[in-house]
C-alpha positions as CSV (number, residue, x, y, z in Angstrom):
1,M,155.8,43.4,56.6
2,S,152.5,43.9,58.6
3,T,151.7,47.1,60.2
4,V,149.3,47.8,63.0
5,P,146.8,50.5,62.1
6,T,146.7,53.6,64.3
7,P,143.5,53.9,66.3
8,I,141.1,56.6,65.2
9,P,141.2,59.5,67.7
10,V,138.2,59.5,70.0
11,P,136.9,63.0,68.8
12,M,136.9,61.6,65.3
13,I,134.9,58.5,66.4
14,D,132.5,60.8,68.2
15,K,132.0,62.9,65.1
16,L,131.5,59.8,63.0
17,Q,128.9,58.6,65.5
18,T,127.0,61.8,65.1
19,F,126.8,61.1,61.3
20,V,125.6,57.6,62.0
21,D,122.9,58.9,64.4
22,E,121.8,61.4,61.8
23,Y,121.7,58.7,59.1
24,H,119.5,56.5,61.3
25,R,117.2,59.5,62.1
26,L,116.9,60.1,58.3
27,Q,116.0,56.5,57.8
28,D,113.2,56.9,60.3
29,E,112.0,60.0,58.6
30,L,111.8,58.0,55.3
31,M,109.4,55.6,57.0
32,D,107.0,58.5,57.9
33,P,104.0,58.5,55.5
34,R,104.1,62.3,55.5
35,T,107.6,62.2,54.1
36,S,106.8,59.8,51.3
37,S,104.1,62.2,50.0
38,N,106.5,65.1,49.9
39,P,108.9,64.8,46.9
40,A,111.1,67.8,48.0
41,E,111.6,66.2,51.5
42,L,112.4,62.8,49.9
43,K,115.0,64.5,47.7
44,R,116.5,66.4,50.7
45,I,116.7,63.2,52.9
46,G,118.0,61.1,50.1
47,G,120.7,63.6,49.3
48,R,121.8,63.9,52.9
49,M,121.9,60.2,53.4
50,S,124.0,59.9,50.3
51,E,126.5,62.4,51.8
52,L,126.6,60.4,55.0
53,E,127.0,56.8,53.6
54,D,130.8,56.9,53.4
55,H,131.1,58.1,57.0
56,V,128.6,55.5,58.3
57,A,130.5,52.7,56.4
58,L,133.8,53.9,57.8
59,L,132.7,53.8,61.4
60,E,131.0,50.4,60.9
61,Q,134.2,49.0,59.3
62,Y,136.3,50.4,62.2
63,Q,133.9,48.9,64.8
64,R,134.1,45.5,63.1
65,F,137.9,45.7,62.9
66,T,138.2,46.6,66.6
67,K,136.0,43.6,67.6
68,T,138.3,41.2,65.8
69,I,141.5,42.3,67.5
């Protein structure tokens, strides 16, 4: 038996999008030469990106799924 997944509520999608936006901002910060010369900042950014990865993957997966239906 196949079940149709319940759509993610809009507020949750909005929250996930804020995580994705933050993740992309952090990626941009990593490209800044000032960041690469600051080990503490690299550690902070890397740690936060690690925390956000699952959220980013979830939204990307949801977006791919909704495009296929």
